[in-house]
N, C-alpha and C positions, 0 to 999 in steps of 0.2 A: 411609559417608566411609570413605574406603581410605586407609591409609599402610605405604606398604613400607617391608619392613627397613632398618634401617644406615639411615635417610632419614630428616632430620627433617621437609620438606619438609609440606607438610597439602595436601593433594589435596583436594574434596570437588566433589557437584552441589552447583549453586546451591537446588536447590529443596530440599536435606535440611540443609540445613548452620544455619543460621538463621533466622529472620520479620523481616527485615528492612524499612525503611519505602520503599525506592527501590521503583522501577516496575524489574522485568525481563521484556524483552522476548524471548519464543520467538523461536529459528530460525524460519526464512521455508520454508526449501529444500520442508517439506514440504508447506509450502499451497500454495507452489508448484505440485507434480507435482499435488496432489487439485485442483486448480482446474483443471484437463485434466475437461472436463464430458465427455471421453469414456472415462476410467480409474477405474474407480470400486477403495476400499480392498481387496474382496470380489476383482478378478483377481488372477490368477495372477501375472501381471508389475508387478503397481504397488509392491511394496518395487524393486526393478529400477528400473522408472522412476524412484519417486522418490529413490533413491538418483544416478541418474545430472543426475538436472534439479537437488537442491539440490546440486552441484556444475558448474553451468552443462557438463557436459558433454552434452545432450544438449536441445535444446527444442524444443515444438512450431509449429502452425503459425499462421500470421500470424488461422485465426478462429478459433481459442483454441485447436483441439484437437492432439490425439498423436499420430489415425489409427494406433493400436496394433497393427488386423488391418490398415493396408494394408502391401504386399511394401515392406522399406526393402531401396533399392540400395545398388547396389555402393560407388558413391562416397558416400552416404550412413554404409553399414554403414564403408567404411573414416576418416571423418570425428570417429564415434564410439569407436572403438578406437583410435586415435592421441590419441583428448584423453585416454583410460582409460589407457593407457600413458606420457603426460605425455613424447610424444615431440615435437622441435622441428619444425616446421611450415615454418618461415622459412627458416635454413637449410638444402637441402637442394640435391641431388644430379639435376637432371630424367632421372627414366631413361628418356627418351624415347618414351612411349605417343602414339601419333598421335592418340589422340581426346580427352586430355587436356591443353589450352593451359595453357598459362603462370595466364591468367589465370581458369578454371575456378574456382569455390566448391571446391571439393575436391581442387584439385594438390595442394598443402603436402601434407595428409598420404595422399594418392597418392605422393604422390614418394619420404615419409619413411619409407611401413609399406616402400615399395618397396628404397627404401637400406638398411634394417634387414633383408632376405629374409623378411618376412611372406607380400609378392604380387612375383608376377612376370608379370601378367595372359595373355592370349588371346598363338594361337602368331601370328596373322598382327601382332600387334604392337601388339592395341587394345587396353584395360582392358575400356571399357563402362560408363563410371560411372556411367550411366540405368539399364540393366538390373539386375532384379534378381538380386540376390543367392540361388542355388542351400543349402541344406543343406548336399551335397559340400565347395561352395568354405568356409562360415560352417566346419566343420570341420578343413578345414586352416588354416586364415588363423588360428582361439581355440587350434587346437594346438603352431603354431608362432612366434605372439603369446604365448602362457603360458605354453613350456616343457613340454608338459605329453607325456607318452609311455605308452602302453599298456606295466602290465607282460607280461613274456612269457608269460604264465599267462592274459591279460586273454582277454574271451569278448562275445557281442552272444548279444541274440535274436532280434538281428535275420536275414531270410533272403533279401534286396532286396540287399544289400554287396556289387553286381556290375563295381565298381571299387578294382585292390587299391589304385590310386593312394589312394586314400581311406583304408581302410579301417584304417590301423594310427591314423589321427586321428579317426575313428571311435567306436573301440574305446576313445580315451583319454578321448575326453570321455561317454564310458556311466562307463569303472570313477572314473569324478569327479563323478559328478552330476550335469552339468552338462546333458546329454540325456538323455531316455528313448524317441527314440523317435516319429511319425507313434501309431504301432499298437504294440500289445504287441509286434509282431514283425516290425513292415519302422519303416527308419528315413526312405525318402522322398529320398534324396541330390540328385532331379532336384526338387523343390518350389520353390518359392522359401516366403524365411524372411520374417515382418513384420517391422512396426515391432518387437509388445508379445515376440515372439518374440528377438528377438537382443540387446535390450534384458535378460534374463535371463539368457539364455547367455552374455553376457560380464560382468554382476554374479556369475554363479554361478560363472564361471572363475576371476577374479580373490578373488572367496573362498577360491578353492586354493588361489589359489600368493602370494599377501596375505602376502608377509615378518610376522613376530615380533621386533620391535627391540629391545624388555625380556624378556624368559625371565628378571628377577629372581620368587623367589617372594615372593608378597604375603600377607596378612591383611587380613580386613576384623576392626577397631577400631569396635566404636559407643560414643560418648559424647558430655557434654554440655561447651558451652563455659561454662567460668563465671564471662569475665574478656577482658576485647581489652586488648594491651598498645603500641602502638604499633604497630609490622606482626608483632607474635606474639598466641597464643591459649592462655590457660590454656584444661587442659581435665584433671578429678583435679588430681598431680600434677605435673602433665606440662606440658611447653610444648613446643611448637613455632609454626617458622616461618611463615606466611602464602603462599601462591604468589602472584607477582606479577600473573597475570590475577585472582586476588578480593581485592587490599590494596584494591580500594573499595570492597569492602560492608560487607571487616571489617575496619574499621577505629575505632577511639573512639565516634564517632558513631553508631555503629549500635551501641551497650555497653544504652541503654535498649530496646531490644530481646529482651533478655537476659535480662527479668525476662518475658515472657512470654510465653517461647518453653513 
């Protein structure tokens, strides 16, 4: 259990609070990701696929698989990235890509990313939504999407960074441990990105840049609940107000459970 300094609200993980008679259903997100027959808990991309699936950002194919080793298309990548960034994919300005009609399933995501300056398509005016995304392009859109910039002294062990346009973005990803390259000394910028790899890259970038909304110091306190009084619990000589989300479990009807805890 955790109690924030100078706050009287009781926050607790249900499993560690008290033994109650109510049935508690575990979140289903991890089960959904694990249900992909081609995504195992030992796979390097398992945590990323699990997290993105749990949030409804990615889903598998009609046959129930995720196909993590299949190349991710530019349209699929756009949809995943727009979902992670929480972009409005409905109220968008048409970026005018000649091969992305407004009826295209990825139109909203592509338009939202283009409007945000994260993607810009090809010189011929196309976006190529069904083409595989290359690692160079992946590095650029992720760095722009998450505001990642390499430090002035950033270096990489890669000997194949032949395109100056992407070098800074690749350095930013490497410095932030989002990618380690295809080999210890090559990045493979023109190679395709797989679905498992892209999920992992996005998940890592998200973790690097995710803001901390509460910087209040916390102190871990362990205590035993001795009584429940209305929407308050009694622990030792202190009284704490129960957070609304678990008041249904920590109420007077569950007082008998304290006797067997």
